[in-house]
C-alpha positions in Angstrom: 86.3 107.3 220.0 86.3 104.3 222.4 83.9 101.7 221.1 82.3 103.6 218.3 82.8 106.9 216.5 80.2 109.6 217.5 77.5 109.8 214.9 78.3 113.4 213.7 82.0 112.5 213.3 81.1 109.2 211.6 78.9 111.0 209.1 81.6 113.5 208.3 84.2 110.8 207.7 81.8 108.8 205.5 81.1 111.9 203.4 84.8 112.7 203.2 85.7 109.2 202.0 83.0 109.4 199.3 84.5 112.6 198.0 87.0 111.8 195.2 89.3 114.7 196.2 89.1 114.4 200.0 88.9 110.7 200.3 92.6 109.9 199.9 93.5 112.8 202.2 91.2 111.7 205.0 91.9 107.9 204.9 95.1 108.2 207.0 93.1 109.9 209.7 90.5 107.1 209.6 93.3 104.4 209.8 94.7 106.0 212.9 91.5 105.0 214.7 92.6 101.3 214.3 90.1 98.4 214.4 87.4 100.8 215.6 87.3 102.2 212.1 86.2 98.9 210.6 82.4 99.6 210.8 82.8 103.0 209.2 84.9 101.6 206.3 82.6 98.7 205.9 79.6 101.0 205.6 81.3 102.8 202.7 82.5 99.6 201.1 79.0 98.1 201.2 77.3 101.2 200.0 75.2 101.5 196.9 76.5 100.3 193.5 77.2 102.8 190.8 79.3 103.7 187.9 81.9 105.4 190.1 83.7 102.9 192.3 86.6 104.9 193.7 85.3 105.6 197.2 84.3 102.0 197.8 87.7 100.7 196.6 89.3 103.3 198.9 87.4 101.8 201.8 88.5 98.3 200.8 92.1 99.6 200.8 91.6 100.9 204.3 90.2 97.6 205.5 93.1 95.8 203.9 95.5 98.1 205.8 94.0 97.1 209.2 95.5 93.8 210.3 92.7 92.6 212.5 90.2 89.7 212.4 87.4 92.2 212.3 88.8 93.8 209.1 89.0 90.3 207.5 85.5 89.5 208.4 84.3 92.8 207.0 86.0 92.2 203.7 84.4 88.7 203.5 81.0 90.2 204.2 81.6 92.9 201.6 82.8 90.3 199.0 79.6 88.2 199.4 77.4 91.2 199.3 79.0 92.5 196.1 78.9 89.2 194.3 75.2 88.7 195.2 74.0 92.0 193.6 72.1 92.0 190.4 73.0 95.1 188.4 72.8 96.8 185.1 75.9 96.4 182.8 77.5 99.7 183.7 77.1 99.2 187.4 78.2 95.6 187.1 81.4 96.6 185.5 82.2 99.0 188.4 81.2 96.3 190.9 83.7 93.9 189.3 86.4 96.4 190.1 85.3 96.5 193.7 85.2 92.7 194.0 88.7 92.4 192.5 89.9 95.0 195.0 88.5 93.1 197.9 89.9 89.8 196.6 93.4 91.3 196.3 93.3 92.3 200.0 91.9 88.9 201.0 94.6 87.1 199.2 97.0 87.9 202.0 94.7 86.8 204.8 94.8 83.2 206.1 91.7 81.2 207.0 89.3 78.7 205.5 86.5 81.4 205.6 88.6 83.5 203.2 89.1 80.6 200.9 85.4 79.7 201.0 84.4 83.3 200.1 86.8 83.4 197.2 85.6 80.1 195.8 82.0 81.3 196.1 82.8 84.5 194.3 84.6 82.7 191.5 81.7 80.3 191.0 79.4 83.3 190.2 81.7 85.2 187.9 85.3 85.0 186.5 87.0 87.6 188.7 90.7 87.7 187.8 91.9 88.8 191.3 89.8 86.0 192.9 91.7 83.5 190.6 95.0 85.0 191.6 94.0 84.9 195.3 93.3 81.2 195.0 96.7 80.5 193.3 98.6 80.0 196.6 95.8 78.4 198.6 95.9 75.2 196.5 92.3 74.4 197.4 91.2 71.6 195.1 87.7 73.0 194.8 89.0 75.9 192.9 90.5 73.8 190.0 87.3 73.3 188.0 86.4 77.0 188.5 89.8 78.2 187.4 89.6 76.0 184.3 86.2 77.6 183.4 87.9 81.0 183.8 90.1 80.1 180.8 87.0 80.7 178.7 86.9 84.3 179.9 89.1 86.8 178.0 89.6 89.0 181.1 90.4 86.3 183.6 92.4 83.9 181.3 95.9 85.1 182.2 95.1 85.0 186.0 93.6 81.6 185.7 96.6 80.2 183.8 98.9 81.5 186.5 96.8 79.9 189.2 96.5 76.6 187.4 100.3 76.5 187.0 100.5 76.7 190.8 98.3 73.6 191.1 100.6 71.6 188.8 99.7 68.1 187.8 96.5 68.2 189.9 95.0 70.5 187.3 95.5 68.1 184.4 92.1 66.2 184.5 90.2 69.4 184.3 92.4 70.8 181.6 92.0 67.6 179.6 88.2 67.8 179.9 88.2 71.4 178.7 90.5 70.7 175.8 88.5 67.8 174.4 85.0 69.2 175.1 84.3 71.9 172.5 81.1 73.8 173.3 79.1 74.4 170.1 76.0 76.4 169.5 74.3 76.1 166.1 77.5 74.4 164.8 79.8 77.2 165.9 82.1 77.7 168.9 82.5 81.1 170.6 86.0 82.7 170.0 86.6 83.0 173.8 86.0 79.3 174.2 88.3 78.4 171.4 91.0 80.6 173.1 90.2 78.8 176.4 90.9 75.4 174.8 94.1 76.8 173.2 95.2 77.9 176.7 94.4 74.4 178.1 96.5 72.8 175.4 99.4 75.1 176.0 99.3 74.5 179.8 99.1 70.7 179.3 102.1 70.9 177.1 104.0 72.9 179.8 103.1 70.5 182.6 104.0 67.4 180.4 107.4 69.1 179.5 108.2 70.0 183.1 108.2 66.4 184.3 106.8 62.9 183.6 103.8 63.4 181.3 100.5 63.3 183.3 98.2 60.5 182.7 96.1 61.2 179.6 97.7 64.5 178.8 99.6 63.3 175.8 96.7 61.3 174.6 94.5 64.4 174.8 97.0 66.5 172.9 97.3 63.8 170.2 93.5 63.8 169.9 93.4 67.6 169.6 95.6 67.3 166.5 92.3 66.5 164.7 90.2 69.1 166.4 87.8 71.1 164.2 89.3 74.3 165.4 92.6 75.3 163.7 94.1 77.2 166.7 93.5 74.2 168.9 95.3 71.9 166.5 98.2 74.3 166.2 98.7 74.6 170.0 98.4 70.9 170.5 101.1 70.4 167.8 103.3 72.9 169.4 102.9 71.3 172.8 103.6 67.8 171.5 106.7 68.9 169.6 108.3 69.8 173.0 107.9 66.3 174.3 110.9 63.9 174.3 110.4 60.6 172.5 107.2 61.8 170.9 106.5 60.8 167.3 106.5 64.1 165.5 105.2 63.4 162.0 101.6 64.3 162.9 102.5 67.5 164.7 104.9 68.4 161.8 102.0 68.0 159.3 99.8 70.3 161.4 102.5 72.9 161.8 103.4 72.9 158.1 99.8 73.4 157.2 99.8 76.3 159.6 102.7 78.1 157.9 100.2 80.5 156.3 99.6 82.0 159.8 99.1 85.8 159.2 100.3 86.7 162.7 104.1 87.2 162.3 105.0 86.3 165.9 102.9 83.2 165.8 104.4 82.2 162.4 107.9 82.6 163.8 107.0 80.2 166.7 105.7 77.7 164.2 108.8 77.9 162.0 111.1 77.6 165.0 109.2 74.5 166.2 109.6 72.9 162.8 113.3 73.6 162.9 113.4 72.0 166.3 111.7 68.9 164.9 114.5 68.7 162.4 115.0 66.6 159.2 112.1 64.3 160.2 109.8 67.1 159.0 111.7 67.3 155.6 109.2 65.2 153.6 106.2 67.3 154.8 108.1 70.6 154.2 109.0 69.4 150.7 105.4 68.7 149.9 104.5 72.3 151.0 107.2 73.6 148.6 105.8 71.6 145.7 102.2 72.7 146.3 101.0 75.4 143.9 100.4 78.9 145.4 96.8 79.3 144.4 96.1 82.2 146.8 97.9 84.4 149.3 97.7 81.8 152.1 99.2 79.1 149.9 101.9 81.5 148.8 102.8 82.4 152.4 102.9 78.7 153.3 105.2 77.9 150.4 107.5 80.8 151.0 108.0 79.8 154.7 108.5 76.2 153.8 111.3 77.3 151.4 113.0 79.2 154.3 112.7 76.2 156.6 114.2 73.9 153.9 117.2 76.1 153.8 117.6 76.3 157.5 117.3 72.6 157.8 119.8 72.1 154.9 117.4 69.6 153.2 119.3 68.0 150.4 116.1 66.2 149.3 114.5 69.6 148.6 117.3 70.8 146.2 115.5 69.9 142.9 112.3 71.6 144.1 114.2 74.7 145.1 116.0 74.9 141.8 112.7 74.6 139.9 111.5 77.8 141.6 113.8 79.8 139.3 110.8 80.0 136.9 108.2 81.3 139.2 107.0 84.9 138.8 107.1 85.6 142.6 110.4 87.6 143.2 110.3 87.0 146.9 109.9 83.3 146.4 112.8 83.2 144.0 115.0 85.1 146.4 114.1 82.7 149.2 114.8 79.7 147.0 118.3 80.8 146.0 119.0 81.7 149.6 118.0 78.3 150.7 120.1 76.6 148.0 123.1 78.6 149.1 122.6 77.1 152.6 122.4 73.5 151.5 125.9 72.0 151.0 124.7 69.4 148.6 123.2 72.0 146.2 125.2 71.8 143.0 126.6 74.4 140.8 123.9 74.1 138.2 121.1 74.7 140.7 122.6 78.0 141.7 123.5 79.0 138.1 119.8 78.9 137.2 119.4 82.1 139.2 122.5 83.8 138.0 120.7 85.8 135.3 117.4 86.3 137.1 115.6 89.6 136.2 116.0 90.7 139.9 119.4 92.0 141.0 119.0 90.8 144.6 118.4 87.2 143.2 121.4 87.4 140.9 123.6 88.7 143.7 122.6 85.9 146.1 123.3 83.3 143.4 126.7 84.9 142.7 127.6 84.8 146.4 126.5 81.2 146.7 128.6 80.1 143.8 131.6 82.0 145.2 131.2 80.4 148.6 131.5 77.0 146.9 134.4 78.0 144.7 132.3 77.2 141.6 132.3 80.4 139.7 132.8 80.1 136.0 135.1 83.0 134.7 133.0 83.2 131.5 129.7 83.7 133.3 131.4 86.0 135.9 132.9 88.2 133.1 129.4 88.7 131.6 128.2 90.0 135.0 130.6 93.0 134.7 127.9 94.5 132.4 125.1 93.8 134.9 122.5 96.6 135.2 122.6 96.4 139.0 125.6 98.2 140.6 125.8 95.8 143.6 126.0 92.8 141.3 128.7 94.5 139.2 130.8 95.3 142.2 130.5 91.7 143.5 131.5 90.4 140.0 134.5 92.8 140.1 135.6 91.5 143.4 135.2 87.9 142.5 136.8 88.3 139.1 139.9 89.8 140.6 140.4 86.5 142.4 140.3 84.5 139.1 143.7 85.8 137.9 144.8 85.1 134.3 141.8 82.7 133.8 139.6 85.7 133.4 141.5 87.2 130.4 140.3 84.9 127.7 136.5 85.5 128.3 137.2 89.2 128.6 139.0 89.2 125.2 136.1 87.4 123.6 133.7 90.0 125.1 135.8 92.9 123.7 136.1 91.3 120.2 132.3 90.6 120.0 131.4 94.0 121.4 129.6 92.8 124.5 128.2 89.6 123.2 126.3 87.6 124.4 124.3 90.4 126.1 121.4 91.8 124.1 120.7 95.5 123.5 123.1 98.2 122.6 123.2 99.8 126.0 123.9 96.5 127.9 126.5 95.4 125.3 128.3 98.8 125.4 128.4 98.7 129.2 129.9 95.2 129.2 132.4 96.0 126.5 133.5 99.1 128.3 134.3 97.4 131.6 136.0 94.5 129.8 138.2 97.0 128.0 139.1 98.6 131.3 140.0 95.3 132.9 142.2 94.3 130.0 144.1 97.6 129.9 144.6 97.5 133.7 145.8 93.9 133.7 148.4 94.7 130.9 149.9 97.7 132.7 149.7 96.1 136.1 149.5 99.6 137.7 145.9 99.4 139.0 144.0 96.6 140.6 141.4 95.5 138.2 138.6 96.1 140.7 139.8 99.7 141.1 140.4 100.2 137.4 136.8 99.2 136.6 135.7 102.2 138.6 137.6 104.8 136.5 135.1 107.5 135.4 133.6 106.5 132.1 134.0 110.1 130.8 137.8 109.9 130.7 138.9 112.1 127.8 142.3 110.3 127.4 140.6 107.2 126.1 138.1 109.0 123.9 135.5 106.3 124.8 131.9 107.1 125.2 130.4 107.8 128.6 128.5 104.7 129.9 126.3 105.1 132.9 126.9 102.6 135.7 
């Protein structure tokens, strides 16, 4: 082949490239022909559209491997040809794959003609690889097109990457997208909501990376009152990262969003509220005080309790203590855990949970009182008869640190046969362990915490077997 491949050989190569099995095998032979293979590959690439795109993408790969101006021109012609086709949905989906393949190869080719072709393609449809190809070219004509791509679920990630490359130059278009909700019959399409969320996120990143772009912070503040909840949340998250920003309004939006069902998203919101710090305390306290009328309100209240503990909000102590009466076990456990984290939480606040009906709540209250050195030997002795083995063992450990001060309450328990507990079984259990402690303390041969674990069926004592 000098100028062109002979017609019989050309037809054979074309047929081989279109074969799904032979195509990858014959492509190296075609590439050995060099630039003279460009017309052959272009004829395959610009062939009829269909549901099967593999042969045409293979031809695009072949043109991408030929580093010659003629190959670049062929790719540009093929890109414009593919974009201009009007197809049925199935063929259109396959054609999008071909267009993205061509754009990927053109992204490495210099020249204004390449940029123009990519911009034209992106103006017709949101092709992800066209967006990525324009990322490094920094052609300002592409900014508005890339911003529109944020409304497309398939191209959003590529458009975000490309717009980051443009930096502050992309801010005016992003501001316009964020503040301009597109409504049809009073509703906004989910993809457009996600596009505005992406715009708010990127504006926050650009403002955080350097001096805030003109109008960016104003747009984010305005978005705190947006009709769409996801947009409000993202604007609040973005504003909370800005130094010197007044954070009361973002904190209110984020606290209201604590009922977020997505766990990862909820964690991000909670971490942001922790970053805001004590200035969010009043709003968090209001969320704790709000009644849990439904599952969303319950989830918001529970997470607000956790944040109050992590922030060590002394102002929230009375509210947290009042939760000892709620029926929600998870909420009571979160409340006593939060109280244990707040240094200003007093002994009485924790003692309200000491005889909760859930063993995990009693245990956390017991540990919190022990950390403060505020354990009352009388109350601690009663917990020796607790129905939960973990609580009993913690009480044993802490009671062993009380020394002789634990003897008087133990004697009273023995003399009153397990009073003040109610029920024969509970009183018998408490009386039994109190007896063991007193015997062990008098003989001094066993540590009380060890003596309390002597099998209850010991025949030497003649005492009844009490299940732990």
